[in-house]
C-alpha positions in Angstrom: -114.0 35.2 -4.3 -112.9 38.5 -2.5 -111.9 38.2 1.1 -110.2 40.4 3.6 -106.7 39.5 4.5 -105.4 39.7 8.0 -103.4 42.9 7.3 -106.5 44.9 6.0 -107.8 47.4 8.6 -111.2 48.9 8.7 -111.7 52.6 8.6 -113.1 52.4 12.1 -109.9 50.7 13.3 -107.8 53.3 11.6 -109.7 56.1 13.2 -109.4 54.5 16.7 -105.6 54.2 16.2 -105.2 57.9 15.1 -107.6 59.0 17.9 -105.4 57.2 20.5 -102.2 58.7 19.0 -103.8 62.2 19.4 -105.0 61.3 23.0 -108.6 62.2 22.1 -111.8 60.8 23.5 -114.6 59.9 21.1 -116.6 62.8 22.4 -113.6 65.2 21.8 -113.1 63.9 18.3 -116.8 64.1 17.4 -116.8 67.8 18.4 -113.5 68.6 16.6 -114.8 66.9 13.5 -118.2 68.4 13.8 -120.0 65.1 13.4 -122.6 63.6 15.7 -121.2 61.5 18.5 -123.3 58.4 17.7 -122.0 58.5 14.1 -118.4 58.3 15.3 -119.3 55.5 17.6 -120.9 53.5 14.8 -117.9 54.1 12.5 -115.4 53.1 15.1 -117.4 50.0 16.0 -117.6 49.0 12.4 -121.4 49.2 12.4 -121.0 51.7 9.7 -118.3 50.4 7.4 -118.7 52.8 4.4 -119.1 56.3 5.8 -119.5 59.2 3.4 -116.4 61.0 2.1 -117.7 64.2 3.8 -117.7 62.4 7.2 -114.2 60.9 6.7 -112.9 64.3 5.6 -114.3 65.9 8.7 -112.8 63.1 10.9 -109.4 63.5 9.2 -109.5 67.3 9.8 -110.5 66.7 13.4 -107.5 64.4 13.9 -105.2 66.8 12.1 -104.3 64.3 9.4 -104.7 64.1 5.7 -107.3 61.8 4.1 -104.5 59.8 2.6 -102.9 59.3 6.1 -106.2 58.3 7.6 -107.1 55.9 4.8 -103.8 54.3 3.9 
């Protein structure tokens, strides 16, 4: 039976960490990433746990990191 281990982090948590490192607000990141603010909120809150690749690519670009850095 698959289960999440304690060291697995959601994409929302990873985005929050990178956003904090970049000292960006959610509003600033949504503008830089060219995604709707509510979309970013839902991803960071883990309401949306499987965002599209396009959305994740835009967020990574907005954070100035690679997709690999954001998702590892």
